[in-house]
N, C-alpha and C positions, 0 to 999 in steps of 0.2 A: 600541529599534527592533524591528519585527516581522519575524521570519523566516517565510516563507510558501511552501508547496509544494502544488500541485494534482496528485494522483496518480490513476491510472485503472485500473480492472479491466475488461479487454475482454470477459470472458465475461458480465458482468451490466451493462456500461456504467455502472458506479458510480464516482463521484468520491469519493475520500478526501482530506481536507484536513489537512495538518500545519501547526500554528501554534506558534511558539516565541518566547520573549522573548530577544533577543540577549544581554542583559547576564547574566541568571541562568541561561540555557540551559534553563529549564523549558518544557515543551511539552504540547500536547494534540493528539489525533487526532479528527477528526470523521468518523463513518461508516466505520470500518475494516472491511475484508473478510477473512474467515477465510483464504482461499487466498493472500492477500497479506501475511500476518503476517511472514514472513521478510523480504520486501522492505521493509516498513515498519520493522522492527526494525533492519535493516542501515542504512537512512538515518538513523534516530535515533542509532545508534552512530557512524556516520561524521561526523555533524555535531556530535557531542559533546553531545547533548541528554539531558535526563531527562524521561521521559514521566510526567506527573502523572495524566492521566486520559484515557479515551476517552469521547467524547460521541456520542450517537445522536440524529439528528433525528426518528426514529420507530422503531417495530418493523417491520423490513423484511420483505417477502414475496418478494424476488427474489434475495437472497443471505444467507448466514449471517455475522453479525458476528464479528470476532475479539476482541471486548472481553474475554471470559473468558480466552481464550488469552494475550492480552497482559498481563492481570493476573497470570497465573501466571508469565510470563517476566520481566516488568519491574516488577511491583508497582504498576501503575497502578490508579486508581479507575475505576469504571464509573458514568457519569452519564447518566440519561435522564429523560423526562417522568414526573411523578407520575401522569399519566393514561394511561400506556402499557399498564398491565396486566401488565407483565413483572416477574418476580421475580429476585433475585440482584444488583441494583444496589447500589452503595455510597451513592449519593445520588440522590434524586428531586427534580426541579426543576419550577418553575412560573413563570408570567409575573412578571417583576421580579427574579427570582433572578439571580445572577451567577456566572461561573466565572472564577477568577483564576489566572493563571500569570505569575510575575514581575511586571512592571509593566503587563501586558496584562490587560484585562477584557472578557469576553464577556457581554452581556446576553441573558437568555432571554425569548423572546416565544412564547406559546402560539399556534399556528396550525393548529387542527384543520380537518378537511375531507377529507383523504386518509385519516387515521386520527384517533381521538380524542387520541392522544398525540403528535401532530406539534408540533415546536417549531422556531423559527427562531433562530439565534444571530447576534447583532449586535455587532460590535466597538464599544467604548465611544465612539469618535469618530464612529460611524455612517458610516464610509467603506466598510465591507464588511459583507455579511450572507450567511449560509449558510442557504438556504431548503429544503433537503431535497427532498421530493417534492411540496410544496405548490405552489410556483411554479417552473416550468422555463423554459428559454430559448424564448420564443414558444410556450409551452404550459403545462401544469399536470399534476399527478399525477391518476390516475384516482380516481373516487368510487363505483365499483360494488361494492366489497367492503371488509371490515375497517372498519366504522363510517363508510364514506365518505358525504359529504353535500355536494352542490353548493352549497347555500345557505350552509352553514357555511364551505366553502372560499372562496367569494366574499367573505364578510365578513372572514375571516382575512387574505386578500391585501390587500384595500382598507384595512382598519383597522391592520394590523400591519406590512405590507411597503410598500405604496404611500404610507404616511405617512412613510416615511424620506426623506431628502433625495434629490432627483432624481439627484444625482451618485453616490449610494451604489452600489457594485458588488455584483451579486448572483451568487452561486455556487450552482448547483443540485446536487441529489443525483445526477442522471443527465443524460446527453445521448446521443442515438442517432444524431447526425449529425456528431459531431466538434466541436461548438461548446463553448466553455469558460466564457464569462462574459458577462454582460449588465449592465444598469443599471436603476434604478428608472424613470428617464425613458423609456428604450427600451420597457420592458414596459408602462408606462402608456399609451404611444402606439401600440405595434405588436403587442402580444399579441393574437392573434386570438380568444382565449377570454375574456380578462379586461380588455383594454385599451379605450381609447376611450370610446364611449357605451354599451358593453354593460352591461345591468342584470342582476340576479340571475336573472330568468326566462330571458333570452337564454342565460346561462351554463348554467343547469340543463337547458334543452332541448338545448344542444350536448353536454353531458356524458352525458345519458341515451341519446344516439344514437351513441356512439363505437363500440359493438359490438366491444370488444377481446377477444382470446383470454384464457383463464384463465392467470395467471402460471405459467410452467413450473416454477419452483422452490418454489412456495408450500407444498407439502406437506412439504418438507424444511426450508425456511427459517423459516417461521412458528413451529413448535413450538420450534426451537432458539433463535430470537431472543426468545421469551417467557421464556427462561432465560439471556438475555444471551450466547448462543453456547456455553453449557456443553454438551458432548457427553454422551450417555448412557453411553458406555464410555470406555476408554482411547484416546488418540490418539497418533499419531506425527507429528512435524513434517513438512510437505510436503518430499519429496525429501531428507530428512535423511540424512547420512552419519555413521556412528559408528565408522569404522575409525581415526580419529585426531581430535585436537582441531582442528577447522576453523572458519573464520569465513565467513559468507555475505555477499557485498558487494552494494551497491545496484545494481551493474552486472549482478547475476544470476550470479555466479561464486563457487564455493567456493575458498578459498585456505588454504594451510598456511604457517606461519611456519618459518624455518630451524631453530630449536631443536626444534620438534616433528618436522620431517622427519628430523633427525639421529637422533632416537630411534626413528624408524619405518623406517630404511633397509633393514632386513632383511625388512620386510613389504610393501614397495611396489615397483612398477616405475617407474623414472625415465626419462622420455622427454625428451631434449634436442632442441628443435625449431629450433636454429640451423643455420647452414651449416657444412660441414666445417672451413673455415679458422678459424671462431670456436670451434668445439668443441676444436680443437687449439691455439688462440691464447693470448693473454696471460692471459685469465681462467681458462683451463682448463675442466674439467668435473667434475661430481660422480662419484665412483667408481662404476663399473658402470652409468653412465647409457647408455641406448641412443640413438644418434644417428639421428633421423628428421626431416629438415628439414620445416618446416611445409607446404610445397607438395606434399609426397608423403605426408603423414600419413594421409589417408583411404585411399589405395591400400595403404599398408603397415600399417594398423591390424590386419590379420589376424595380424601377428607378435606381438600383445599378448594376454595372458591376461585374458579378460573377468571372471574370478572373483577377480582380484588387483588391489588399488587401484593407480591410475596417478597419478603426479605429473608434470606438464609443467613444463619449465624453458626459459628463454631468457636473454638478457642482462639485461633489466630487468623482465620479467614481462608485457610487452605481447603479444608474439607467442604466448607460452605461454598467455595468457588466451584468445586466439583458438583455440588448440589444444584447450583444455577444451571450448569450444562445439562444435568439430568432432567430438570424441569423444562428447560427449553426444548429438549428433544421430545418431551411428553406433550408439547403443545402450549405451554404457558408462555404468554407474550409479555407479561409485566412482572419481571423477576430481577432482583439485584442482590448482590452479596454485601454484607456489612464489612467494610474495609477495616482490617486489623482485628476483627472478631471481638470476643469478650475482653481480651487483654486491653484493647484500645478503648472499649466502652467503659471498662472499670477505671482506667487511667484518667478518663475525662470526667469522672464523677457522676455519671448518668445513673438513673435508678436501676436497682438490682433486687431481685427476690431470691429466696433460697438460703442455704447455709453459707452465705458470703461472709468472709472474715474482714 
């Protein structure tokens, strides 16, 4: 069975797709975004998956890929078109090639027109296809830069995508209106640029008169993506915290496990966000923990040292996760949630004060 997730980067309106084989837990990422590498890594870890490869539908001009970064972190291969012009990939693919993960197979179809190196990835049973920037929902990628060609795009869409079964679901590389998925049948009928009785000349005239602005990130994105996202110098992970061994969750929160917190007690501020009766109740509290109930945390955040790491604590880790977000919005840069809260802390036999039973 296929595990499938559609992920979104709001700054570039880019979709990233996670596909995994349920039995083997092997997975691939299509069109990953550099700024979302921590998010994607967290999801892969939480689902217990192994990233085999990152796949690029083309060399992007609107965001930097995280392919190189994920290769450094997770050991994944980088796969992109043999016609991409990019260097640094582990495998270059062309029409008819396949990408295998577990029992799942993606077929590669060359679909130039937006760029020479555009490819569409089609699931083996032809139930799903990932069209990148060639075919969007009721639209298409632009053809006015990066080897763009209206006639080539028209041919690619009609011969390689519209030839798929009408029921095949199509997932684009971007959408700017919040739309998520379409189908071959829908686009053949309703796409205002490529559907119905539109011929190559109609499409070419349409595309040549779009008058779109120059892509905002092209000067940054294109050189980086021609190296598979490898930076020119050293990089630090986005919002990384190095004061302890932490894990970043798909929910967007840094967490610390009880053993790591016990070793760090002398270096951190512990903020217990429960109510007074809970703080003094059966579970007790961590020694020297400062009691600041969640509903008063923002007002009392002035009591905390911004230069010293903060660990938030509650009964189960739910309220303290919310506390992390409150403190981050207030400008705290070194803050983490105690994973599992006092329940997990007590179960591990770690030190407790108060009326603990």
